[in-house]
C-alpha positions in Angstrom: 95.5 58.7 136.1 94.9 61.8 138.2 93.0 64.7 136.7 96.1 66.9 136.4 98.0 64.3 134.4 94.9 63.6 132.3 94.5 67.3 131.4 98.2 67.7 130.5 98.1 64.6 128.3 94.9 65.8 126.6 96.4 69.2 126.0 99.5 67.7 124.4 97.4 65.5 122.1 95.1 68.3 121.0 97.8 71.0 120.6 98.8 70.0 117.0 95.2 70.2 115.9 94.6 73.6 117.3 97.7 75.2 115.9 97.2 73.7 112.5 93.8 75.4 112.2 95.2 78.9 112.9 95.4 81.2 109.9 98.8 82.7 109.3 99.1 85.5 106.9 101.8 85.4 104.1 103.2 88.2 102.0 100.8 89.1 99.2 101.8 88.0 95.7 99.6 88.0 92.6 97.6 84.8 92.6 94.4 83.2 93.6 93.0 83.5 97.2 90.0 81.9 98.9 87.6 84.0 101.0 89.1 84.3 104.5 92.7 84.0 103.3 95.1 86.5 105.1 97.9 88.4 103.4 100.4 91.1 104.4 100.8 94.0 102.0 102.7 97.2 102.7 102.9 96.4 106.4 99.2 95.9 106.8 97.2 92.6 107.1 94.3 92.1 104.8 91.6 89.3 104.6 90.1 88.2 101.3 86.4 89.1 101.5 85.6 86.8 98.6 87.4 84.6 96.1 90.3 86.7 94.6 91.9 85.9 91.3 95.3 87.0 90.1 93.7 89.6 87.8 92.0 91.5 90.7 95.1 93.1 92.0 96.6 94.1 95.3 94.6 94.7 98.5 95.0 98.5 98.3 93.6 98.7 94.7 91.1 95.8 94.8 89.2 97.0 97.9 86.0 95.2 96.9 87.9 91.9 97.4 90.1 92.7 100.4 89.4 94.0 103.9 92.0 95.5 106.1 92.1 93.9 109.6 92.6 97.4 111.0 89.3 98.4 109.5 87.5 95.2 110.6 88.8 95.7 114.2 87.4 99.2 114.2 
């Protein structure tokens, strides 16, 4: 097998593993979230800074639990 064919085959085999590990934000809903989970709320994306339970509230009101990706990016 030539090197080019090998790289193409390897890329095809590894692609599902790489895409499965990417975090995709979902719309925020009251519930439990793990640290690092991403959500979209009022058009902004937030990351859970720590474990969040349903009683802690929305990202804009529970700022100790959520970090805006805009703020993180600086």
